[in-house]
Structure formats: C-alpha cells, structure tokens
DODRENMAR-674793 format. One record per atom (N, C-alpha, C): residue number from 1; x, y, z; atom name. Coordinates in Angstrom, 2 decimals. Each point is the difference from the previous one (the first is absolute). Layout:
BEGIN
NODE pos       x       y       z site
NODE NUM       X       Y       Z   CA
...
//
This chain:
BEGIN
NODE pos       x       y       z site
NODE   1   44.24  166.24   90.29    N
NODE   1    1.14   -0.63    0.64   CA
NODE   1   -0.26   -1.49    0.14    C
NODE   2    1.06   -0.78    0.09    N
NODE   2   -0.14   -1.42    0.25   CA
NODE   2    0.18   -0.26    1.47    C
NODE   3   -0.52   -1.12    0.46    N
NODE   3    0.07   -0.31    1.42   CA
NODE   3    1.33   -0.64    0.35    C
NODE   4    0.73    0.65    0.89    N
NODE   4    1.30   -0.52    0.41   CA
NODE   4   -0.13   -1.22    0.88    C
NODE   5   -1.20   -0.19    0.58    N
NODE   5   -0.16   -1.09    0.95   CA
NODE   5   -0.71   -1.20   -0.62    C
NODE   6   -0.23    0.03   -1.33    N
NODE   6   -0.66   -1.11   -0.64   CA
NODE   6    0.86   -1.25    0.10    C
NODE   7   -0.63   -1.16    0.20    N
NODE   7    0.73   -1.25    0.14   CA
NODE   7    0.66   -0.37   -1.31    C
NODE   8    1.27   -0.48    0.02    N
NODE   8    0.67   -0.41   -1.22   CA
NODE   8   -0.62   -1.25   -0.60    C
NODE   9   -0.86   -0.69    0.75    N
NODE   9   -0.64   -1.20   -0.51   CA
NODE   9   -1.21    0.32   -0.87    C
NODE  10   -0.43    1.24   -0.02    N
NODE  10   -1.14    0.38   -0.82   CA
NODE  10    0.36   -0.12   -1.48    C
NODE  11   -0.99   -0.40   -0.80    N
NODE  11    0.20    0.00   -1.44   CA
NODE  11    0.09    1.46   -0.46    C
NODE  12    0.61    0.24   -1.16    N
NODE  12    0.07    1.39   -0.50   CA
NODE  12   -1.36    0.67   -0.06    C
NODE  13   -1.02   -0.74   -0.41    N
NODE  13   -1.34    0.60   -0.08   CA
NODE  13   -0.53    0.35    1.38    C
NODE  14    0.18   -0.91    0.96    N
NODE  14   -0.48    0.28    1.36   CA
NODE  14    0.77    1.16    0.62    C
NODE  15    1.30    0.06   -0.28    N
NODE  15    0.80    1.10    0.53   CA
NODE  15   -0.47    1.34   -0.56    C
NODE  16   -0.35    0.01   -1.29    N
NODE  16   -0.51    1.24   -0.61   CA
NODE  16   -1.33    0.41    0.63    C
NODE  17   -0.86   -0.99    0.25    N
NODE  17   -1.30    0.29    0.60   CA
NODE  17    0.17    0.56    1.41    C
NODE  18    0.87   -0.64    0.77    N
NODE  18    0.23    0.46    1.37   CA
NODE  18    0.62    1.40   -0.02    C
NODE  19    0.95    0.21   -0.91    N
NODE  19    0.62    1.32   -0.10   CA
NODE  19   -1.00    1.08   -0.38    C
NODE  20   -0.94   -0.35   -0.91    N
NODE  20   -1.02    0.96   -0.42   CA
NODE  20   -0.92    0.36    1.16    C
NODE  21   -0.33   -0.99    0.81    N
NODE  21   -0.85    0.26    1.16   CA
NODE  21    0.71    0.89    1.03    C
NODE  22    1.26   -0.30    0.27    N
NODE  22    0.76    0.81    0.94   CA
NODE  22    0.12    1.43   -0.50    C
NODE  23    0.27    0.16   -1.29    N
NODE  23    0.12    1.34   -0.59   CA
NODE  23   -1.32    0.75    0.12    C
NODE  24   -1.12   -0.70   -0.24    N
NODE  24   -1.31    0.62    0.14   CA
NODE  24   -0.25    0.41    1.45    C
NODE  25    0.45   -0.84    0.92    N
NODE  25   -0.15    0.33    1.42   CA
NODE  25    0.73    1.27    0.36    C
NODE  26    1.21    0.16   -0.52    N
NODE  26    0.77    1.21    0.27   CA
NODE  26   -0.74    1.23   -0.52    C
NODE  27   -0.52   -0.08   -1.20    N
NODE  27   -0.68    1.16   -0.58   CA
NODE  27   -1.25    0.37    0.78    C
NODE  28   -0.80   -0.99    0.35    N
NODE  28   -1.28    0.29    0.67   CA
NODE  28    0.19    0.41    1.45    C
NODE  29    1.03   -0.53    0.66    N
NODE  29    0.22    0.36    1.39   CA
NODE  29    0.51    1.43    0.17    C
NODE  30    0.48    0.60   -1.06    N
NODE  30    0.34    1.42    0.05   CA
NODE  30   -1.27    0.83    0.14    C
NODE  31   -1.10   -0.53   -0.53    N
NODE  31   -1.26    0.74   -0.01   CA
NODE  31   -0.89   -0.29    1.21    C
NODE  32    0.01   -1.26    0.47    N
NODE  32   -0.92   -0.41    1.06   CA
NODE  32    0.65   -1.04    0.90    C
NODE  33   -0.44   -0.09    1.28    N
NODE  33    0.51   -1.06    0.87   CA
NODE  33   -0.53   -1.36   -0.43    C
NODE  34    0.66   -1.05    0.43    N
NODE  34   -0.32   -1.35   -0.44   CA
NODE  34   -1.45   -0.38    0.28    C
NODE  35   -0.53    0.42    1.15    N
NODE  35   -1.37   -0.38    0.35   CA
NODE  35   -1.04    0.63   -0.91    C
NODE  36    0.39    1.05   -0.71    N
NODE  36   -0.95    0.70   -0.87   CA
NODE  36    0.10   -0.44   -1.46    C
NODE  37    0.82   -1.01   -0.26    N
NODE  37    0.19   -0.45   -1.38   CA
NODE  37   -0.51   -1.43   -0.16    C
NODE  38   -1.06   -0.21   -0.79    N
NODE  38   -0.48   -1.36   -0.26   CA
NODE  38    1.01   -0.80   -0.83    C
NODE  39    0.00   -1.29    0.18    N
NODE  39    0.87   -0.85   -0.80   CA
NODE  39   -0.26    0.19   -1.49    C
NODE  40   -1.26    0.24   -0.35    N
NODE  40   -0.35    0.22   -1.42   CA
NODE  40    0.80    1.15   -0.60    C
NODE  41    0.28    1.02    0.80    N
NODE  41    0.77    1.14   -0.50   CA
NODE  41    1.45   -0.39   -0.29    C
NODE  42    0.55   -0.84    0.85    N
NODE  42    1.38   -0.44   -0.21   CA
NODE  42    0.13   -0.82   -1.29    C
NODE  43   -0.92   -0.95   -0.17    N
NODE  43    0.11   -0.86   -1.19   CA
NODE  43   -0.31    0.78   -1.27    C
NODE  44   -0.93    0.95    0.08    N
NODE  44   -0.30    0.82   -1.17   CA
NODE  44    1.21    0.85   -0.39    C
NODE  45    0.66    0.58    1.00    N
NODE  45    1.18    0.82   -0.26   CA
NODE  45    1.14   -0.85   -0.57    C
NODE  46    0.11   -1.23    0.49    N
NODE  46    1.06   -0.89   -0.46   CA
NODE  46   -0.31   -0.63   -1.35    C
NODE  47   -1.30    0.00   -0.36    N
NODE  47   -0.39   -0.62   -1.27   CA
NODE  47    0.06   -1.51    0.05    C
NODE  48   -0.36   -0.57    1.16    N
NODE  48    0.01   -1.46    0.14   CA
NODE  48   -1.37   -0.45    0.51    C
NODE  49   -0.24   -1.31   -0.09    N
NODE  49   -1.26   -0.56    0.49   CA
NODE  49    0.01   -0.01    1.53    C
NODE  50   -1.19    0.11    0.57    N
NODE  50   -0.10    0.04    1.46   CA
NODE  50    0.55   -1.28    0.63    C
NODE  51   -0.22   -1.13   -0.67    N
NODE  51    0.51   -1.25    0.53   CA
NODE  51    1.51    0.00    0.14    C
NODE  52    0.67    0.78   -0.86    N
NODE  52    1.46    0.07    0.06   CA
NODE  52    0.47    0.60    1.32    C
NODE  53   -0.79    0.93    0.52    N
NODE  53    0.36    0.62    1.28   CA
NODE  53    0.15   -1.08    1.07    C
NODE  54   -0.97   -0.90    0.08    N
NODE  54    0.00   -1.01    1.05   CA
NODE  54    0.96   -1.14   -0.29    C
NODE  55    0.54   -0.05   -1.20    N
NODE  55    1.07   -0.95   -0.28   CA
NODE  55    1.31    0.43    0.67    C
NODE  56    0.10    1.30    0.30    N
NODE  56    1.24    0.53    0.55   CA
NODE  56   -0.13    0.49    1.44    C
NODE  57   -1.22    0.40    0.41    N
NODE  57   -0.18    0.57    1.33   CA
NODE  57   -1.26   -0.59    0.64    C
NODE  58    0.13   -0.38    1.26    N
NODE  58   -1.14   -0.62    0.69   CA
NODE  58   -1.16    0.97    0.15    C
NODE  59    0.32    1.26    0.25    N
NODE  59   -1.03    1.02    0.19   CA
NODE  59    0.64    1.37   -0.18    C
NODE  60   -0.77    1.03    0.24    N
NODE  60    0.49    1.36   -0.22   CA
NODE  60    1.11    0.36    0.99    C
NODE  61   -0.06   -0.52    1.23    N
NODE  61    1.05    0.30    0.96   CA
NODE  61    1.32   -0.63   -0.40    C
NODE  62   -0.06   -1.22   -0.54    N
NODE  62    1.22   -0.63   -0.49   CA
NODE  62    0.59    0.81   -1.15    C
NODE  63   -0.87    0.54   -0.81    N
NODE  63    0.45    0.87   -1.11   CA
NODE  63    0.66    1.25    0.56    C
NODE  64   -0.61    0.61    1.00    N
NODE  64    0.57    1.20    0.63   CA
NODE  64    1.35   -0.31    0.62    C
NODE  65    0.11   -1.18    0.62    N
NODE  65    1.28   -0.39    0.61   CA
NODE  65    1.10   -0.12   -1.05    C
NODE  66   -0.36   -0.53   -1.17    N
NODE  66    0.99   -0.15   -1.07   CA
NODE  66    0.46    1.36   -0.51    C
NODE  67   -0.92    0.94   -0.11    N
NODE  67    0.35    1.34   -0.46   CA
NODE  67    0.87    0.70    1.04    C
NODE  68   -0.39   -0.11    1.26    N
NODE  68    0.79    0.62    1.08   CA
NODE  68    1.41   -0.57    0.03    C
NODE  69    0.11   -1.31   -0.26    N
NODE  69    1.32   -0.64    0.02   CA
NODE  69    0.90    0.59   -1.07    C
NODE  70   -0.57    0.32   -1.16    N
NODE  70    0.80    0.61   -1.07   CA
NODE  70    0.69    1.28    0.50    C
NODE  71   -0.76    0.84    0.68    N
NODE  71    0.54    1.28    0.46   CA
NODE  71    0.93   -0.21    1.19    C
NODE  72   -0.38   -0.88    0.91    N
NODE  72    0.85   -0.26    1.17   CA
NODE  72    1.36   -0.52   -0.43    C
NODE  73    0.04   -0.84   -1.02    N
NODE  73    1.28   -0.52   -0.49   CA
NODE  73    0.87    1.13   -0.53    C
NODE  74   -0.62    0.95   -0.68    N
NODE  74    0.74    1.18   -0.48   CA
NODE  74    0.60    0.77    1.17    C
NODE  75   -0.82    0.26    1.00    N
NODE  75    0.44    0.79    1.14   CA
NODE  75    1.10   -0.74    0.76    C
NODE  76   -0.19   -1.30    0.21    N
NODE  76    0.99   -0.77    0.73   CA
NODE  76    1.34   -0.02   -0.73    C
NODE  77   -0.03   -0.06   -1.31    N
NODE  77    1.24    0.03   -0.77   CA
NODE  77    0.72    1.33    0.18    C
NODE  78   -0.77    1.09    0.00    N
NODE  78    0.59    1.32    0.22   CA
NODE  78    0.58    0.13    1.40    C
NODE  79   -0.68   -0.55    0.99    N
NODE  79    0.50    0.04    1.38   CA
NODE  79    1.30   -0.80    0.10    C
NODE  80    0.01   -1.16   -0.63    N
NODE  80    1.21   -0.84    0.03   CA
NODE  80    1.20    0.73   -0.60    C
NODE  81   -0.23    0.68   -1.12    N
NODE  81    1.09    0.76   -0.63   CA
NODE  81    0.47    1.14    0.91    C
NODE  82   -0.95    0.72    0.58    N
NODE  82    0.35    1.15    0.84   CA
NODE  82    0.79   -0.43    1.23    C
NODE  83   -0.29   -1.19    0.52    N
NODE  83    0.63   -0.47    1.23   CA
NODE  83    1.20   -0.90   -0.24    C
NODE  84    0.41   -0.12   -1.25    N
NODE  84    1.04   -0.98   -0.35   CA
NODE  84    1.29    0.19    0.79    C
NODE  85    0.38    1.23    0.26    N
NODE  85    1.28    0.26    0.68   CA
NODE  85   -0.18    0.37    1.47    C
NODE  86   -1.22   -0.12    0.52    N
NODE  86   -0.29    0.40    1.38   CA
NODE  86   -0.10   -1.24    0.88    C
NODE  87    0.70    0.00    1.10    N
NODE  87    0.01   -1.17    0.88   CA
NODE  87   -0.82    0.22    1.27    C
NODE  88   -0.11    1.25    0.47    N
NODE  88   -0.75    0.24    1.23   CA
NODE  88   -1.50   -0.22   -0.25    C
NODE  89   -0.64   -0.90    0.75    N
NODE  89   -1.40   -0.33   -0.28   CA
NODE  89   -0.97    1.16    0.19    C
NODE  90    0.26    0.88    0.97    N
NODE  90   -0.90    1.14    0.20   CA
NODE  90    0.09    0.94   -1.19    C
NODE  91    1.19    0.21   -0.50    N
NODE  91    0.17    0.85   -1.17   CA
NODE  91   -0.67   -0.62   -1.22    C
NODE  92    0.05   -1.32   -0.09    N
NODE  92   -0.66   -0.71   -1.12   CA
NODE  92   -1.53    0.15    0.09    C
NODE  93   -0.52   -0.09    1.21    N
NODE  93   -1.45    0.17    0.19   CA
NODE  93   -0.42    1.41   -0.43    C
NODE  94    0.77    0.99    0.43    N
NODE  94   -0.29    1.39   -0.39   CA
NODE  94    0.13    0.17   -1.51    C
NODE  95    1.00   -0.64   -0.58    N
NODE  95    0.19    0.09   -1.45   CA
NODE  95   -1.19   -0.53   -0.77    C
NODE  96   -0.64   -1.02    0.53    N
NODE  96   -1.19   -0.54   -0.66   CA
NODE  96   -1.11    1.03   -0.09    C
NODE  97   -0.19    0.78    1.07    N
NODE  97   -1.04    1.03   -0.05   CA
NODE  97    0.37    1.09   -0.99    C
NODE  98    1.27    0.33   -0.11    N
NODE  98    0.41    1.01   -0.98   CA
NODE  98   -0.32   -0.47   -1.43    C
NODE  99    0.26   -1.26   -0.26    N
NODE  99   -0.30   -0.55   -1.33   CA
NODE  99   -1.49    0.04   -0.28    C
NODE 100   -0.80   -0.37    1.00    N
NODE 100   -1.45    0.03   -0.14   CA
NODE 100   -0.49    1.41   -0.33    C
NODE 101    0.56    0.99    0.69    N
NODE 101   -0.40    1.39   -0.24   CA
NODE 101    0.36    0.43   -1.42    C
NODE 102    1.19   -0.35   -0.43    N
NODE 102    0.42    0.37   -1.36   CA
NODE 102   -0.86   -0.70   -1.04    C
NODE 103   -0.33   -1.25    0.25    N
NODE 103   -0.85   -0.75   -0.93   CA
NODE 103   -1.37    0.65   -0.11    C
NODE 104   -0.56    0.41    1.13    N
NODE 104   -1.32    0.64    0.00   CA
NODE 104    0.01    1.29   -0.81    C
NODE 105    1.11    0.74    0.06    N
NODE 105    0.09    1.26   -0.72   CA
NODE 105    0.25   -0.20   -1.50    C
NODE 106    0.81   -0.99   -0.33    N
NODE 106    0.38   -0.20   -1.40   CA
NODE 106   -0.92   -0.97   -0.74    C
NODE 107   -0.70   -0.85    0.74    N
NODE 107   -0.90   -0.98   -0.61   CA
NODE 107   -1.38    0.08    0.67    C
NODE 108   -0.67    1.15   -0.09    N
NODE 108   -1.26    0.16    0.74   CA
NODE 108   -1.09   -0.97   -0.46    C
NODE 109   -0.05   -0.31   -1.29    N
NODE 109   -1.05   -0.91   -0.47   CA
NODE 109    0.22   -1.42    0.51    C
NODE 110    1.24   -0.46   -0.05    N
NODE 110    0.27   -1.35    0.49   CA
NODE 110   -0.17   -0.07    1.53    C
NODE 111    0.31    1.08    0.67    N
NODE 111   -0.23    0.07    1.44   CA
NODE 111   -1.49   -0.09    0.29    C
NODE 112   -0.78    0.73   -0.78    N
NODE 112   -1.45   -0.02    0.20   CA
NODE 112   -0.57   -1.39   -0.25    C
NODE 113    0.53   -0.68   -1.00    N
NODE 113   -0.44   -1.37   -0.29   CA
NODE 113    0.30   -0.91    1.19    C
NODE 114    1.19    0.13    0.58    N
NODE 114    0.35   -0.82    1.16   CA
NODE 114   -0.95    0.28    1.16    C
NODE 115   -0.27    1.26    0.27    N
NODE 115   -0.88    0.35    1.11   CA
NODE 115   -1.43   -0.45   -0.24    C
NODE 116   -0.45    0.10   -1.25    N
NODE 116   -1.39   -0.35   -0.30   CA
NODE 116   -0.24   -1.49   -0.16    C
NODE 117    1.06   -0.75   -0.22    N
NODE 117   -0.18   -1.45   -0.19   CA
NODE 117   -0.35   -0.69    1.31    C
NODE 118    0.38    0.63    1.12    N
NODE 118   -0.25   -0.57    1.33   CA
NODE 118    0.62   -1.39    0.13    C
NODE 119    1.08   -0.22   -0.75    N
NODE 119    0.58   -1.33    0.01   CA
NODE 119    1.45   -0.05    0.47    C
NODE 120    0.49    1.08    0.58    N
NODE 120    1.39    0.02    0.45   CA
NODE 120    0.13   -0.78    1.30    C
NODE 121    0.81   -1.05    0.04    N
NODE 121    0.09   -0.84    1.20   CA
NODE 121    0.68    0.72    1.16    C
NODE 122   -0.51   -0.21    1.19    N
NODE 122    0.56    0.65    1.19   CA
NODE 122    0.49   -1.01    1.03    C
NODE 123   -0.21   -1.29   -0.24    N
NODE 123    0.41   -0.99    0.99   CA
NODE 123    1.52   -0.08    0.09    C
NODE 124    0.47   -0.27    1.19    N
NODE 124    1.44   -0.07    0.24   CA
NODE 124    0.65   -1.11   -0.81    C
NODE 125   -0.73   -1.07   -0.25    N
NODE 125    0.56   -1.17   -0.66   CA
NODE 125   -0.05    0.05   -1.52    C
NODE 126   -0.67    1.01   -0.56    N
NODE 126   -0.14    0.03   -1.46   CA
NODE 126    1.35    0.20   -0.67    C
NODE 127    0.28   -0.75   -1.09    N
NODE 127    1.30    0.12   -0.68   CA
NODE 127    0.35    1.42   -0.43    C
NODE 128   -0.99    0.80   -0.40    N
NODE 128    0.28    1.36   -0.43   CA
NODE 128    0.50    0.89    1.14    C
NODE 129   -0.22   -0.43    1.22    N
NODE 129    0.42    0.80    1.15   CA
NODE 129    1.30   -0.52    0.64    C
NODE 130    0.66   -0.92   -0.68    N
NODE 130    1.20   -0.62    0.57   CA
NODE 130    1.10    1.02    0.31    C
NODE 131    0.24    0.92   -0.93    N
NODE 131    1.05    0.98    0.23   CA
NODE 131   -0.24    0.84    1.23    C
NODE 132   -1.21    0.51    0.14    N
NODE 132   -0.34    0.80    1.17   CA
NODE 132    0.04   -0.85    1.25    C
NODE 133   -0.52   -1.21   -0.08    N
NODE 133    0.02   -0.90    1.16   CA
NODE 133    1.43   -0.27    0.47    C
NODE 134    0.88   -0.25   -0.95    N
NODE 134    1.39   -0.28    0.35   CA
NODE 134    0.67    1.22    0.64    C
NODE 135   -0.31    1.19   -0.52    N
NODE 135    0.60    1.22    0.56   CA
NODE 135   -0.51    0.26    1.41    C
NODE 136   -1.28   -0.23    0.21    N
NODE 136   -0.57    0.21    1.34   CA
NODE 136    0.57   -1.03    0.97    C
NODE 137    0.13   -1.23   -0.45    N
NODE 137    0.58   -1.03    0.86   CA
NODE 137    1.44    0.35    0.36    C
NODE 138    0.76    0.45   -0.99    N
NODE 138    1.39    0.37    0.25   CA
NODE 138    0.09    1.19    0.96    C
NODE 139   -0.87    0.99   -0.21    N
NODE 139   -0.01    1.17    0.88   CA
NODE 139   -0.34   -0.40    1.43    C
NODE 140   -0.92   -0.94    0.15    N
NODE 140   -0.37   -0.47    1.34   CA
NODE 140    1.16   -0.75    0.65    C
NODE 141    0.63   -0.86   -0.74    N
NODE 141    1.11   -0.78    0.54   CA
NODE 141    1.16    0.89    0.42    C
NODE 142    0.16    1.12   -0.69    N
NODE 142    1.08    0.94    0.33   CA
NODE 142   -0.41    1.01    1.07    C
NODE 143   -1.22   -0.13    0.52    N
NODE 143   -0.46    0.89    1.06   CA
NODE 143   -0.33    1.40   -0.47    C
NODE 144   -0.34    0.15   -1.30    N
NODE 144   -0.25    1.33   -0.55   CA
NODE 144   -1.47    0.40    0.04    C
NODE 145   -0.89   -0.96    0.19    N
NODE 145   -1.44    0.28    0.05   CA
NODE 145   -0.62   -0.72    1.18    C
NODE 146   -1.22    0.36    0.33    N
NODE 146   -0.66   -0.53    1.18   CA
NODE 146   -0.51   -1.42   -0.23    C
NODE 147   -0.29   -0.68    1.09    N
NODE 147   -0.42   -1.40   -0.05   CA
NODE 147   -1.28   -0.18   -0.81    C
NODE 148   -0.96    0.92    0.18    N
NODE 148   -1.29   -0.14   -0.70   CA
NODE 148    0.16    0.02   -1.52    C
NODE 149    1.05    0.65   -0.47    N
NODE 149    0.19    0.12   -1.45   CA
NODE 149    0.43   -1.31   -0.64    C
NODE 150    0.51   -0.92    0.78    N
NODE 150    0.47   -1.27   -0.55   CA
NODE 150   -1.13   -0.73   -0.73    C
NODE 151   -1.18   -0.03    0.59    N
NODE 151   -1.13   -0.70   -0.60   CA
NODE 151   -0.92    0.91   -0.80    C
NODE 152   -0.16    1.23    0.45    N
NODE 152   -0.97    0.90   -0.62   CA
NODE 152    0.62    1.08   -0.87    C
NODE 153    1.31    0.02   -0.08    N
NODE 153    0.67    1.06   -0.74   CA
NODE 153   -0.29    0.00   -1.49    C
NODE 154   -0.15   -1.19   -0.60    N
NODE 154   -0.29   -0.06   -1.44   CA
NODE 154   -1.34    0.65   -0.30    C
NODE 155   -1.02   -0.40    0.74    N
NODE 155   -1.33    0.58   -0.21   CA
NODE 155    0.02    1.50    0.24    C
NODE 156    0.67    0.43    1.05    N
NODE 156    0.09    1.42    0.35   CA
NODE 156    0.67    0.80   -1.13    C
NODE 157    1.15   -0.48   -0.47    N
NODE 157    0.75    0.76   -1.01   CA
NODE 157   -0.71    0.00   -1.35    C
NODE 158   -0.61   -1.13   -0.37    N
NODE 158   -0.76   -0.03   -1.25   CA
NODE 158   -1.18    0.95    0.05    C
NODE 159   -0.64    0.10    1.16    N
NODE 159   -1.11    0.93    0.16   CA
NODE 159    0.45    1.44   -0.18    C
NODE 160    1.16    0.34    0.56    N
NODE 160    0.53    1.35   -0.16   CA
NODE 160    0.36    0.27   -1.46    C
NODE 161    0.61   -0.97   -0.65    N
NODE 161    0.37    0.18   -1.41   CA
NODE 161   -1.24    0.17   -0.87    C
NODE 162   -1.05   -0.74    0.31    N
NODE 162   -1.24    0.16   -0.75   CA
NODE 162   -0.58    1.39    0.21    C
NODE 163    0.09    0.51    1.23    N
NODE 163   -0.50    1.35    0.27   CA
NODE 163    0.80    1.03   -0.79    C
NODE 164    1.32   -0.19   -0.06    N
NODE 164    0.84    0.91   -0.78   CA
NODE 164   -0.37   -0.04   -1.47    C
NODE 165   -0.20   -1.20   -0.54    N
NODE 165   -0.37   -0.14   -1.41   CA
NODE 165   -1.34    0.68   -0.28    C
NODE 166   -0.95   -0.21    0.89    N
NODE 166   -1.32    0.60   -0.18   CA
NODE 166    0.08    1.52    0.01    C
NODE 167    0.73    0.53    0.96    N
NODE 167    0.13    1.45    0.13   CA
NODE 167    0.66    0.62   -1.23    C
NODE 168    1.09   -0.59   -0.45    N
NODE 168    0.78    0.60   -1.08   CA
NODE 168   -0.64   -0.18   -1.37    C
NODE 169   -0.63   -1.15   -0.23    N
NODE 169   -0.57   -0.25   -1.32   CA
NODE 169   -1.39    0.60   -0.16    C
NODE 170   -0.84   -0.16    1.00    N
NODE 170   -1.39    0.45   -0.12   CA
NODE 170   -0.14    1.50    0.14    C
NODE 171    0.86    0.62    0.78    N
NODE 171   -0.16    1.43    0.27   CA
NODE 171    0.93    0.88   -0.82    C
NODE 172    0.72   -0.61   -0.95    N
NODE 172    0.83    0.78   -0.90   CA
NODE 172    1.06    0.81    0.71    C
NODE 173    0.66   -0.62    0.98    N
NODE 173    1.03    0.72    0.75   CA
NODE 173    1.17    0.37   -0.91    C
NODE 174    0.55    1.16    0.22    N
NODE 174    1.17    0.44   -0.76   CA
NODE 174    1.27   -0.51    0.66    C
NODE 175    1.11    0.11   -0.71    N
NODE 175    1.26   -0.41    0.57   CA
NODE 175    0.35    0.77    1.25    C
NODE 176   -0.32    1.29    0.03    N
NODE 176    0.31    0.81    1.17   CA
NODE 176   -0.83   -0.43    1.21    C
NODE 177   -1.26   -0.35   -0.25    N
NODE 177   -0.84   -0.47    1.10   CA
NODE 177    0.51   -1.34    0.53    C
NODE 178    0.47   -0.83   -0.92    N
NODE 178    0.52   -1.30    0.40   CA
NODE 178    1.25    0.14    0.84    C
NODE 179    0.81    0.99   -0.30    N
NODE 179    1.24    0.20    0.74   CA
NODE 179   -0.27    0.28    1.47    C
NODE 180   -1.19    0.47    0.32    N
NODE 180   -0.38    0.21    1.40   CA
NODE 180   -0.77   -1.20    0.54    C
NODE 181   -0.93   -0.53   -0.78    N
NODE 181   -0.85   -1.09    0.46   CA
NODE 181    0.80   -1.27    0.27    C
NODE 182    0.90   -0.36   -0.90    N
NODE 182    0.72   -1.25    0.15   CA
NODE 182    0.87   -0.04    1.26    C
NODE 183    0.81    1.03    0.27    N
NODE 183    0.78   -0.04    1.25   CA
NODE 183   -0.88   -0.12    1.25    C
NODE 184   -1.15    0.67   -0.02    N
NODE 184   -0.91   -0.09    1.14   CA
NODE 184   -0.50   -1.44    0.17    C
NODE 185   -0.39   -0.63   -1.11    N
NODE 185   -0.48   -1.37    0.07   CA
NODE 185    1.10   -0.97    0.44    C
NODE 186    1.21    0.26   -0.48    N
NODE 186    1.12   -0.85    0.40   CA
NODE 186    0.27    0.09    1.50    C
NODE 187   -0.01    1.22    0.53    N
NODE 187    0.23    0.16    1.44   CA
NODE 187   -1.10   -0.67    0.80    C
NODE 188   -1.25    0.25   -0.39    N
NODE 188   -1.12   -0.61    0.71   CA
NODE 188    0.06   -1.52   -0.09    C
NODE 189    0.28   -0.49   -1.20    N
NODE 189    0.04   -1.45   -0.21   CA
NODE 189    1.14   -0.67    0.74    C
NODE 190    1.19    0.56   -0.11    N
NODE 190    1.16   -0.62    0.63   CA
NODE 190   -0.09    0.04    1.52    C
NODE 191   -0.46    1.12    0.55    N
NODE 191   -0.15    0.05    1.46   CA
NODE 191   -1.08   -0.97    0.47    C
NODE 192   -1.01   -0.21   -0.85    N
NODE 192   -1.02   -1.00    0.33   CA
NODE 192    0.58   -1.40    0.07    C
NODE 193    1.01   -0.28   -0.80    N
NODE 193    0.68   -1.29    0.05   CA
NODE 193    0.91   -0.12    1.22    C
NODE 194    0.29    1.15    0.62    N
NODE 194    0.86   -0.01    1.17   CA
NODE 194    1.36    0.61   -0.23    C
NODE 195    0.21    0.58   -1.19    N
NODE 195    1.26    0.67   -0.29   CA
NODE 195    0.04    1.31    0.80    C
NODE 196    1.12    0.32    0.64    N
NODE 196    0.08    1.27    0.76   CA
NODE 196   -0.31    1.21   -0.87    C
NODE 197   -0.61    1.01    0.60    N
NODE 197   -0.41    1.20   -0.72   CA
NODE 197    1.16    0.63   -0.76    C
NODE 198    1.15    0.14    0.65    N
NODE 198    1.14    0.66   -0.64   CA
NODE 198    0.49   -0.79   -1.21    C
NODE 199    0.01   -1.32    0.12    N
NODE 199    0.42   -0.85   -1.12   CA
NODE 199   -0.98    0.10   -1.15    C
NODE 200   -1.29   -0.04    0.33    N
NODE 200   -1.04    0.09   -1.03   CA
NODE 200    0.07    1.33   -0.73    C
NODE 201    0.18    1.09    0.76    N
NODE 201    0.07    1.32   -0.62   CA
NODE 201    1.24    0.13   -0.87    C
NODE 202    1.10   -0.55    0.46    N
NODE 202    1.24    0.05   -0.76   CA
NODE 202   -0.15   -0.76   -1.32    C
NODE 203   -0.58   -1.19    0.08    N
NODE 203   -0.19   -0.81   -1.20   CA
NODE 203   -1.01    0.63   -0.94    C
NODE 204   -1.06    0.58    0.54    N
NODE 204   -1.03    0.62   -0.83   CA
NODE 204    0.52    1.19   -0.78    C
NODE 205    1.03    0.65    0.52    N
NODE 205    0.52    1.20   -0.65   CA
NODE 205    1.19   -0.26   -0.91    C
NODE 206    0.43   -1.27   -0.09    N
NODE 206    1.24   -0.26   -0.73   CA
NODE 206   -0.23   -0.41   -1.45    C
NODE 207   -1.29   -0.05   -0.45    N
NODE 207   -0.33   -0.28   -1.40   CA
NODE 207    0.59   -1.29   -0.51    C
NODE 208    0.05   -0.99    0.91    N
NODE 208    0.40   -1.32   -0.44   CA
NODE 208    1.48   -0.27    0.09    C
NODE 209    0.82    1.00    0.31    N
NODE 209    1.43   -0.25    0.10   CA
NODE 209    0.34   -0.46    1.40    C
NODE 210    1.08   -0.73    0.14    N
NODE 210    0.40   -0.54    1.30   CA
NODE 210    0.43    1.14    0.93    C
NODE 211   -0.21   -0.18    1.27    N
NODE 211    0.43    0.96    1.00   CA
NODE 211    0.96   -0.69    0.94    C
NODE 212    0.74    0.79    0.76    N
NODE 212    0.98   -0.59    0.92   CA
NODE 212   -0.69   -0.85    1.05    C
NODE 213   -1.27    0.29    0.26    N
NODE 213   -0.74   -0.74    1.02   CA
NODE 213   -0.17   -1.45   -0.41    C
NODE 214    0.06   -0.26   -1.34    N
NODE 214   -0.19   -1.35   -0.49   CA
NODE 214    1.30   -0.63   -0.47    C
NODE 215    1.11    0.64    0.24    N
NODE 215    1.28   -0.51   -0.48   CA
NODE 215    0.41   -1.23    0.80    C
//
C-alpha cells in the first residue's frame, strides 16, 4: 500500500521509499509489537537503505505514529460517514464506538497494527480527535453529560474504544458475541459520561437508529 499521509512535497522517489517503509511496518506489526521489531527489520522488509528510514522518521516511535495515523484516518472517515445524518451528540459518540467495533471485526489485521503501534493519539487537542472532542463539548453544553466529561471525556471514550477493539480483534469474537458485548460497553461507557441509565440502555439497543428520546 502507499502512504496516504505522505507529504505532497516529497519527490516521487522519496514518496515511494516512505510508502515502502509504511507498508513494511504494516506487515511486520501484524506479527510483533513495535518494541519487538528492530529498525533493521523494517528497512530490510521495505528493501531500502537504513539511512532512508531516518530521512523520513526521527525514530521508531515517530514511525509507529505515522502507521497509527494511517489506520486512525480510516476509522475517522468511517465514523464521519456513519454520523453524517445524526445531530444528537450523544448518539454520535455512541455511533463512533459502533464503527470501531465493526472495524475490529472486519479489519482485524489493521486493528492489530493500530493497537501494536502504540501511536494512537489520546490528547484532547490532537486533530484526529476533533470529531469526538466536538461531540463531547456539544453534549456538555446541552446538559447531556456530566461536568467531568468535558475535559476527560475524550481520553475516557478513546480508552473504551481501544478496549473494544482489543477484545474483538485479538480474541476472535463472533458477531453474536459482539451483539451482546457492544451494548454492554455502550451502556457502561455512556453512563460513565453521565448519560442517564435509561437513555444509555435505549441507545445501546437501537443499533444506531434514532429513537424518540433523541428527537
């Protein structure tokens, strides 16, 4: 695969080299976590000189961050599509977890790469978290979630989504198992944000469709 996040200012040759390294990272991270993979293995898999690695990445963690960004961008695009017609911020937050669960089931290797890269940003201010941050801010302003969630809700929800991804991808969960696990996680997660139990349970059981409670 080519790197979707490569800078347009790169020369064609540099872009190919960076893309080859990213592709090698994806392949090797399916087999081992980032800390267990020497840089030599990445460059050997990519078929490039070791010096080329440092022309594109400051260190192995920067490389892991670039790989994680590739997958996060995919997931964020899917969440944006799923939430395109939804206006209620709590329903949008729940919809994000549904997308994450589906991604983990349908793309287990890419999910594993994201989890193993250890590079998925969790800070509230990170650009990749803007959609979730905006939804949490909107939910807070509308009085739908508790005060503590305004600042810590992004970290909390991303942590839950990561747990869902880990459970579904690493343990080979079936669709039937997910149909029980996901509603439970949604109820636990939403009530943790301060959503009333009845609202959380109603939303968790509606499979992403709007309910009268959110009309």
